[in-house]
C-alpha positions in Angstrom: -14.8 19.6 -20.0 -14.2 22.9 -18.2 -12.6 22.9 -14.8 -14.8 24.1 -12.0 -12.1 26.4 -10.7 -12.1 28.2 -14.1 -15.9 28.6 -14.0 -15.8 30.6 -10.8 -13.4 33.0 -12.4 -15.3 33.8 -15.6 -18.8 35.2 -15.7 -19.2 34.2 -19.3 -18.3 30.6 -18.6 -20.8 30.6 -15.7 -23.5 31.9 -18.0 -22.7 29.3 -20.6 -23.0 26.6 -18.0 -26.4 27.9 -16.9 -27.5 28.1 -20.5 -26.5 24.4 -21.0 -28.6 23.5 -18.0 -31.6 25.4 -19.4 -31.0 23.8 -22.8 -31.4 20.3 -21.4 -35.1 21.2 -20.8 -35.9 23.6 -23.6 -36.2 22.3 -27.1 -37.6 24.0 -30.2 -39.5 22.2 -32.9 -40.9 23.2 -36.3 -44.4 23.6 -34.7 -43.0 25.5 -31.7 -39.5 26.9 -32.3 -37.2 28.3 -29.6 -36.8 32.0 -29.0 -33.2 32.5 -27.8 -32.0 35.8 -26.2 -28.5 37.0 -26.0 -27.7 40.2 -24.0 -24.4 42.0 -24.3 -23.4 45.2 -22.4 -24.8 47.5 -25.2 -27.3 45.4 -27.2 -29.7 42.5 -27.1 -30.5 40.1 -29.8 -33.1 37.4 -30.3 -33.2 34.4 -32.7 -36.0 32.0 -33.5 -34.4 28.5 -33.9 -35.8 25.2 -35.1 -33.7 22.7 -33.2 -35.0 19.6 -35.2 -33.7 21.0 -38.5 -30.9 22.9 -36.8 -31.5 26.2 -38.5 -32.2 29.8 -37.5 -35.5 30.9 -38.9 -35.3 34.6 -37.9 -32.9 36.8 -36.0 -33.0 40.4 -34.8 -30.7 42.7 -32.8 -31.0 46.2 -31.4 -28.5 47.1 -34.1 -31.2 46.6 -36.8 -32.0 49.6 -38.9 -35.7 49.3 -38.2 -35.1 49.7 -34.5 -32.8 52.7 -34.9 -35.9 54.6 -36.1 -37.9 53.6 -33.0 -36.3 55.5 -30.2 -37.3 53.3 -27.3 -36.8 56.2 -24.9 -40.4 56.4 -23.9 -40.3 53.4 -21.6 -38.4 52.3 -18.5 -34.9 53.3 -19.8 -33.0 53.5 -23.0 -31.8 49.9 -23.1 -34.9 48.4 -21.6 -37.1 50.4 -24.1 -35.0 49.2 -27.0 -35.2 45.6 -25.8 -39.0 45.8 -25.6 -39.2 47.4 -29.1 -36.9 44.6 -30.4 -39.2 42.0 -28.9 -42.2 43.6 -30.6 -40.5 43.8 -34.0 -39.2 40.2 -33.8 -42.8 39.0 -32.9 -44.2 40.9 -35.9 -41.7 39.4 -38.3 -42.3 35.9 -36.8 -46.1 36.3 -37.3 -45.4 37.3 -41.0 -43.7 34.0 -41.4 -46.5 32.1 -39.7 -44.9 31.5 -36.3 -47.3 32.2 -33.4 -46.1 29.9 -30.6 -42.5 29.7 -29.3 -40.5 28.3 -26.4 -38.5 31.0 -24.5 -34.8 30.4 -23.9 -33.3 33.1 -21.6 -29.8 32.1 -22.6 -28.4 31.7 -19.1 -29.4 35.2 -18.1 -31.7 36.1 -15.3 -35.3 36.7 -16.4 -35.0 40.3 -15.3 -34.4 43.8 -16.8 -33.7 43.7 -20.6 -34.3 40.0 -21.0 -37.8 40.3 -19.4 -38.5 43.5 -21.4 -37.6 41.6 -24.6 -40.0 38.7 -23.7 -42.8 41.1 -22.8 -42.3 42.9 -26.0 -42.5 39.7 -27.9 -45.8 38.8 -26.1 -47.2 42.3 -26.9 -46.3 41.6 -30.5 -48.4 38.5 -30.5 -46.1 35.6 -29.8 -47.4 33.0 -27.4 -45.0 31.4 -24.9 
């Protein structure tokens, strides 16, 4: 167990604790897998996970070569635009594999900015939360 005094000192540990709280309620299945978002300072990545079989079905990051071609500059900002484009591409790849409905897991981050743009891009791409 992590000491509470250490949690106040580290932002990453605080986020992991929030994520654990979210994960108590959010569970992905084969019929409706979990869409997990991780945001770093430069990039954002999303994974579609089936928690029952404990496997990652699909994953995508803003470092992907397909996204380097799409600039993402036409929207709110460079990072936000890239996040939205990544969400759209992940949704398109998920639909190709027959996934249409997911459960969104914000990963302990606020539903704001790039995380929100990623989710909206996934919705635009055809995923249903």
